[in-house]
N, C-alpha and C positions, 0 to 999 in steps of 0.2 A: 174576667173583667172586674169583679168585686175586689180582688187583691190589689189591683192598681188604684182603685178608689180609696181603699183603706190606707195604702201607702202614701198617696197624695194628702189625704186628710191628716195622717200622722205627721208628715213633714210640715204642713201648715200650722198644726198645733205647736210643734217645736219652735217654729219661727215666731209665732205670737208670744209664746212664753218667754223666749229669749229677748224679744223687744220690750216686754213688760219689765223684765229684770234690769235691763239696761236703763230704762226710764227711772226706776227706783234708785239705781246707782247714781244717775245724773242728779236726781233730786237731793240725795244724801250728800253728794259732793258740794252742791250749791249751798246747802244749809250749813255744812261744816265750815266752808269758806266764809260765810256770813258771820258765824259765831267767832271764828278766828279773827276776822277783821274787827269785830266789836271788841274782842279782848286786846287786840293790838292798839286800839285807840287809847287804852289806859297804860300800856306798857310796851313802848316801842324800842326794841334793840335790834341791832343788825342780825343777831342770831335768830330772833323771832321772825324778822322780815325774811330771812333766808328760808325758813320753813314755809312761809306763805308763798314765796316765789316757787318753791319746789311743788307745792300742792297745785298752784295755778298751772305750772308746766305740765303736770300730769293731766289736769283737766283739758288743757289745750291739745294734748296727745290722745284724748278720748279714753284715758285710763281712769274712769270715774271711781272705781273701788279704791285704787291707789291714792287718788286725790283725796277722798274722804278720810282715809286712814292717816295720810300725812297731815292734813288740816287738823284732825282731831288730836293727834300727838303734839303738834305745835301749839294748839290751844291749851292743852293740858300742861305743857311746859310753861306757857305764859302764866297760867293761873297758879301753878306751883311757885313760880318766881315771885308772884304778887304776895303769896302767903309768907314768904321768908322775910 
């Protein structure tokens, strides 16, 4: 009986940990999109807008890590273009 209890407790722990990681990924995606949107307000080009649309599409597909990565890269590209 105790093996079943340990197994159930282990599965519940994994579910809670997975949910916490997903929440952090969602938060990071949202923050990176906000930063990108702020950067785009000063430098709007179709290429930069394309990066924003890609990141939003990833967010809509619940791919939060991919969303954050795409938004970060697009923001860095905007900031680099501003420096030139």
